[in-house]
C-alpha positions as CSV (number, residue, x, y, z in Angstrom):
1,M,-21.2,49.8,-39.0
2,K,-20.6,53.4,-37.8
3,M,-17.3,54.4,-36.0
4,K,-19.0,55.5,-32.8
5,T,-19.1,54.8,-29.1
6,V,-22.5,54.8,-27.6
7,I,-23.0,55.8,-23.9
8,A,-26.3,54.1,-23.1
9,L,-27.4,55.7,-19.9
10,G,-31.1,55.0,-20.6
11,L,-32.2,58.6,-19.9
12,A,-35.5,58.0,-21.7
13,V,-36.1,55.0,-19.5
14,V,-35.4,57.1,-16.4
15,M,-38.1,59.6,-17.6
16,L,-40.5,56.7,-18.2
17,V,-40.0,55.4,-14.7
18,L,-40.2,58.9,-13.1
19,A,-43.4,59.6,-14.9
20,G,-45.0,56.8,-12.9
21,C,-43.2,57.4,-9.6
22,A,-43.3,59.9,-6.8
23,T,-40.1,61.5,-5.7
24,D,-40.0,59.5,-2.5
25,G,-39.6,56.2,-4.5
26,T,-43.2,55.2,-4.0
27,S,-46.1,55.7,-6.4
28,G,-48.9,58.1,-6.2
29,D,-51.5,57.4,-3.5
30,D,-49.8,54.2,-2.5
31,G,-46.8,56.1,-1.1
32,K,-48.1,56.4,2.5
33,A,-49.2,52.8,2.5
34,A,-45.9,51.6,1.2
35,A,-44.0,53.5,3.9
36,T,-46.1,52.1,6.8
37,G,-47.1,48.6,5.5
38,E,-50.3,47.5,3.9
39,G,-51.5,45.1,6.6
40,V,-51.6,42.2,4.1
41,T,-48.7,40.0,5.0
42,S,-49.3,37.5,7.8
43,Y,-46.4,37.0,10.2
44,P,-44.5,34.9,11.0
45,L,-43.7,34.6,7.3
46,T,-41.5,31.7,6.1
47,L,-39.9,31.8,2.6
48,K,-37.4,29.4,1.0
49,N,-34.5,31.5,-0.2
50,C,-31.4,29.9,-1.9
51,G,-32.4,26.6,-0.5
52,T,-32.8,27.9,3.1
53,K,-36.1,28.3,4.9
54,V,-36.1,31.8,6.6
55,T,-38.7,33.0,8.9
56,Y,-39.6,36.7,9.2
57,E,-41.4,37.5,12.5
58,A,-42.4,41.0,11.5
59,A,-41.9,43.6,8.8
60,P,-38.2,44.8,9.0
61,R,-37.6,48.2,10.5
62,R,-33.8,48.3,10.7
63,V,-32.3,47.0,7.5
64,V,-28.7,46.6,6.4
65,T,-28.1,46.2,2.6
66,L,-24.8,44.7,1.8
67,N,-24.4,46.5,-1.5
68,Q,-25.6,49.5,-3.4
69,T,-28.0,47.8,-5.8
70,A,-29.8,46.0,-2.9
71,A,-30.4,49.4,-1.3
72,E,-31.7,50.8,-4.6
73,N,-34.1,47.9,-4.9
74,L,-35.6,48.7,-1.5
75,I,-35.8,52.4,-2.2
76,H,-37.8,51.6,-5.3
77,L,-40.1,49.5,-3.2
78,G,-40.8,52.5,-1.0
79,V,-39.0,51.2,2.1
80,G,-35.7,53.0,1.8
81,D,-36.3,54.8,5.0
82,R,-35.9,51.6,6.9
83,I,-32.3,51.1,5.7
84,V,-29.9,51.9,8.6
85,G,-26.7,51.0,6.7
86,S,-25.4,49.9,3.4
87,G,-22.1,49.2,1.6
88,Y,-20.2,48.2,-1.5
89,E,-20.9,51.1,-3.7
90,I,-19.9,50.4,-7.3
91,D,-21.5,53.0,-9.4
92,K,-23.1,56.5,-9.5
93,V,-26.4,56.5,-7.8
94,P,-29.4,57.3,-10.1
95,E,-30.5,60.9,-9.9
96,E,-34.1,60.0,-9.2
97,I,-33.2,58.3,-5.8
98,I,-30.0,60.1,-4.8
99,A,-31.8,62.2,-2.2
100,Q,-33.0,59.1,-0.4
101,Y,-29.8,57.2,-0.9
102,D,-27.6,59.9,0.5
103,K,-29.5,59.6,3.9
104,I,-28.3,56.0,4.3
105,P,-25.1,55.5,6.5
106,I,-22.4,53.8,4.5
107,L,-20.8,51.1,6.7
108,S,-17.8,50.2,4.5
109,A,-15.0,51.8,2.6
110,H,-15.8,52.8,-1.0
111,G,-16.1,49.7,-3.2
112,Q,-15.6,47.3,-0.2
113,P,-17.9,44.9,1.6
114,I,-19.2,45.7,5.0
115,K,-17.3,43.9,7.8
116,H,-19.3,41.7,10.2
117,E,-18.5,43.9,13.3
118,A,-19.6,47.1,11.6
119,L,-22.8,45.5,10.4
120,L,-23.7,44.3,13.9
121,E,-23.1,47.7,15.3
122,A,-26.0,49.0,13.2
123,Q,-28.3,46.6,15.1
124,P,-30.2,45.3,12.0
125,D,-33.4,43.2,12.1
126,F,-32.9,42.2,8.5
127,V,-29.9,41.8,6.1
128,Y,-30.2,41.8,2.3
129,G,-27.5,41.2,-0.2
130,S,-26.9,40.5,-3.9
131,F,-23.6,38.6,-3.6
132,A,-23.0,35.2,-2.0
133,S,-19.3,36.2,-1.4
134,F,-20.5,38.9,1.1
135,F,-22.4,36.4,3.3
136,T,-19.1,34.8,4.5
137,A,-17.2,34.8,7.8
138,A,-14.4,36.9,6.2
139,E,-16.8,39.6,5.0
140,S,-20.2,40.6,6.3
141,G,-21.0,37.3,8.1
142,E,-22.6,33.9,7.3
143,R,-26.3,33.7,6.9
144,E,-26.5,31.0,9.5
145,V,-24.8,33.2,12.1
146,F,-27.4,36.0,11.5
147,H,-30.2,33.5,11.8
148,E,-28.8,32.3,15.1
149,L,-29.0,35.9,16.2
150,D,-32.6,36.1,15.1
151,V,-31.7,38.4,12.3
152,P,-33.3,37.0,9.1
153,T,-31.6,37.5,5.7
154,Y,-32.3,37.5,2.0
155,L,-29.8,36.6,-0.7
156,T,-30.7,37.1,-4.4
157,E,-31.4,33.8,-6.2
158,F,-29.1,35.0,-8.9
159,D,-26.1,34.3,-6.7
160,C,-26.9,31.6,-4.2
161,T,-23.4,30.2,-5.0
162,Y,-20.6,32.6,-6.0
163,H,-20.5,33.1,-9.7
164,E,-22.3,29.9,-10.5
165,A,-24.5,29.9,-13.6
166,V,-28.2,30.0,-12.9
167,S,-30.4,28.0,-15.2
168,N,-33.4,30.3,-14.9
169,A,-31.6,33.7,-14.9
170,N,-34.3,35.9,-16.3
171,F,-36.4,38.9,-15.4
172,E,-39.2,36.7,-14.0
173,L,-36.7,35.6,-11.3
174,L,-35.8,39.2,-10.6
175,F,-39.5,40.1,-10.4
176,E,-40.1,37.3,-8.0
177,E,-37.4,38.8,-5.8
178,Y,-39.3,42.1,-5.8
179,R,-42.5,40.2,-4.8
180,N,-40.7,38.3,-2.0
181,L,-39.2,41.5,-0.6
182,A,-42.5,43.3,-0.9
183,K,-44.1,40.5,1.0
184,I,-41.4,40.6,3.7
185,F,-41.9,44.3,4.1
186,D,-45.7,44.0,3.9
187,V,-45.9,46.2,0.8
188,P,-47.2,43.7,-1.8
189,A,-49.0,46.4,-3.9
190,A,-45.7,48.3,-4.2
191,G,-44.0,45.1,-5.4
192,E,-46.6,44.6,-8.1
193,K,-46.4,48.2,-9.2
194,L,-42.6,48.0,-9.5
195,V,-42.9,44.8,-11.6
196,A,-45.3,46.5,-14.0
197,E,-43.0,49.5,-14.3
198,Q,-40.0,47.3,-15.0
199,Q,-41.8,45.2,-17.5
200,A,-42.7,48.5,-19.4
201,V,-39.0,49.2,-19.6
202,V,-38.2,45.8,-21.0
203,D,-41.0,46.2,-23.6
204,K,-39.5,49.5,-24.7
205,G,-36.2,47.9,-25.1
206,L,-37.6,45.0,-27.2
207,A,-39.3,47.5,-29.5
208,A,-36.0,49.2,-30.1
209,A,-34.3,45.8,-30.6
210,K,-36.4,45.3,-33.8
211,G,-34.1,47.7,-35.5
212,I,-31.0,45.6,-35.0
213,E,-29.6,44.2,-38.2
214,G,-28.5,40.6,-38.3
215,T,-27.1,38.9,-35.1
216,P,-24.1,41.0,-33.8
217,T,-21.7,39.3,-31.5
218,V,-20.9,41.1,-28.2
219,M,-18.5,40.9,-25.3
220,W,-19.8,42.0,-21.9
221,F,-16.6,43.5,-20.4
222,Y,-17.1,44.0,-16.6
223,S,-13.6,44.7,-15.3
224,T,-10.2,43.1,-14.8
225,Y,-8.5,41.2,-12.0
226,A,-4.7,41.3,-12.0
227,G,-4.9,42.3,-15.7
228,T,-7.2,39.4,-16.6
229,P,-10.5,40.4,-18.1
230,W,-13.8,39.4,-16.6
231,A,-16.6,38.8,-19.1
232,A,-20.2,37.7,-18.8
233,G,-20.8,34.0,-19.5
234,P,-24.1,32.0,-19.4
235,G,-26.6,31.8,-16.5
236,G,-26.6,35.6,-15.7
237,L,-28.7,38.5,-16.7
238,P,-26.2,39.8,-19.4
239,Q,-26.7,36.5,-21.2
240,Y,-30.5,36.7,-20.9
241,V,-30.5,40.3,-22.2
242,S,-28.3,39.2,-25.1
243,E,-30.9,36.5,-26.0
244,L,-33.8,39.0,-25.6
245,V,-32.5,41.6,-28.0
246,G,-31.1,39.0,-30.5
247,V,-27.3,39.2,-30.2
248,K,-24.8,36.5,-29.4
249,N,-22.6,36.7,-26.3
250,I,-19.2,35.5,-27.4
251,F,-18.6,33.8,-24.0
252,D,-21.9,32.0,-23.8
253,D,-20.0,28.8,-23.5
254,A,-18.0,29.7,-20.4
255,S,-18.3,27.6,-17.3
256,T,-19.6,30.4,-15.0
257,K,-21.8,33.4,-15.3
258,W,-18.7,35.7,-14.8
259,A,-15.6,34.2,-16.4
260,E,-12.0,35.0,-16.2
261,V,-11.0,35.0,-19.9
262,S,-7.8,35.9,-21.7
263,W,-7.0,38.6,-24.3
264,D,-6.1,35.7,-26.7
265,E,-9.6,34.4,-26.4
266,V,-11.1,37.8,-26.8
267,A,-9.1,38.4,-30.0
268,A,-9.9,34.9,-31.4
269,R,-13.6,35.5,-30.8
270,N,-13.5,39.0,-32.3
271,P,-16.7,40.6,-31.1
272,D,-18.6,43.0,-33.3
273,I,-19.5,45.2,-30.3
274,I,-17.9,45.5,-26.8
275,V,-20.3,46.4,-24.0
276,L,-18.4,48.2,-21.3
277,A,-19.4,48.5,-17.6
278,D,-18.7,52.0,-16.3
279,L,-17.9,51.4,-12.6
280,T,-16.7,53.9,-10.0
281,R,-15.4,51.5,-7.4
282,G,-11.8,52.7,-7.9
283,E,-10.4,49.4,-9.0
284,P,-8.0,49.2,-12.0
285,N,-9.8,49.4,-15.3
286,D,-13.2,50.0,-13.7
287,T,-14.3,53.0,-15.6
288,A,-15.4,52.7,-19.2
289,Q,-12.6,55.1,-20.4
290,E,-10.0,53.0,-18.6
291,K,-11.3,49.9,-20.4
292,I,-11.1,51.7,-23.7
293,D,-7.6,52.8,-23.1
294,L,-6.6,49.2,-22.1
295,L,-8.2,47.7,-25.2
296,K,-6.5,50.2,-27.5
297,S,-3.1,49.7,-25.9
298,D,-3.1,45.9,-25.8
299,P,-1.2,44.4,-28.7
300,L,-4.0,41.9,-29.5
301,T,-7.2,43.8,-28.8
302,S,-6.0,47.1,-30.3
303,K,-6.2,45.4,-33.8
304,L,-9.8,44.2,-33.3
305,D,-12.3,45.9,-35.6
306,A,-14.6,46.8,-32.7
307,V,-11.7,48.6,-31.0
308,T,-10.2,50.4,-34.0
309,N,-13.7,51.6,-35.0
310,D,-14.8,52.5,-31.5
311,R,-17.8,50.1,-31.5
312,F,-18.5,50.3,-27.8
313,V,-21.7,50.5,-25.9
314,I,-21.1,52.0,-22.4
315,I,-23.6,51.2,-19.6
316,P,-23.5,51.7,-15.9
317,G,-22.0,48.7,-14.1
318,R,-25.1,48.1,-12.0
319,Y,-27.0,47.3,-15.2
320,M,-25.0,44.0,-15.3
321,D,-26.0,43.0,-11.8
322,P,-29.3,41.6,-10.7
323,S,-31.1,44.8,-9.6
324,Y,-33.5,47.6,-10.5
325,G,-31.0,48.7,-13.1
326,S,-30.9,45.3,-14.9
327,V,-33.9,45.9,-17.0
328,R,-32.5,49.2,-18.3
329,A,-29.8,47.1,-20.0
330,V,-32.4,46.0,-22.5
331,P,-33.1,49.4,-24.1
332,A,-29.5,50.6,-23.4
333,L,-28.1,47.7,-25.4
334,A,-30.7,47.7,-28.1
335,E,-30.6,51.5,-28.7
336,G,-26.8,51.4,-28.6
337,L,-26.5,48.7,-31.2
338,V,-29.0,50.4,-33.5
339,A,-26.9,53.6,-33.2
340,L,-23.7,51.8,-34.2
341,Q,-25.2,50.2,-37.4
């Protein structure tokens, strides 16, 4: 294995997506239709989402997204101009959508959830989020409260219950989310086009994965809390990506999809490669470089072969969350592993 750190930003993937997308986040001649609605969805529309039946009386026009990646999903569906507020920014915004994203009012402090009062001031007619922990009374507000106010919501099926492992955590579940959102916004053709584009990215990654030798072991290192490392466990997209490209996640036996582990456990399991989330929230050990510094300074991890030989694959943090960026983790990980062989 080479002594090398790979920063897997997936630039080739970005170019692949851009080749099929217009600069406004929609595609070709479908752009105008995606912005105005296709006249296909019949309202009221009722969907079952995270065990709750939600009725959407009309296509949303004033949307609040609770987190950055939720906003990115809607931008890529061509309905970003309907977002009147967003929050919880964790990462650099991709260049291909930054012009649109920068027009969205940010309703929370950097790296923090939107508070309920600030959200209501935006007068939304739809609230969409990727984390169950934000749909709480202490944060953005409970879903039931929004529904009582006739404001429908959508929560990703990857996190119906905070950090709980999801048995069918795969890209089909993500693509179904795109299709549901596209139906809610009356842009089903845009949803299908996005699914096709994302599947092409996955296929590119699987082609690269054929060059991986053996079955390397990996640790998906997201961040730390009070000095304790958080690593990907089973029932989340990092585990699914590991299985797709043919590597073993060293914490695939954890009890949750994001597990608090210990440095002793990390050292004992001794991963061949450490996948680092590069986050910009501002929390301790969020950036990839901070993680590398931490691993090299810890008495246990500093002796690991992966650390002493700089066998790191660095990816944007949003690639580990259920979002548009998730599929880019496939080529990013595969190409990174091949480069480290």
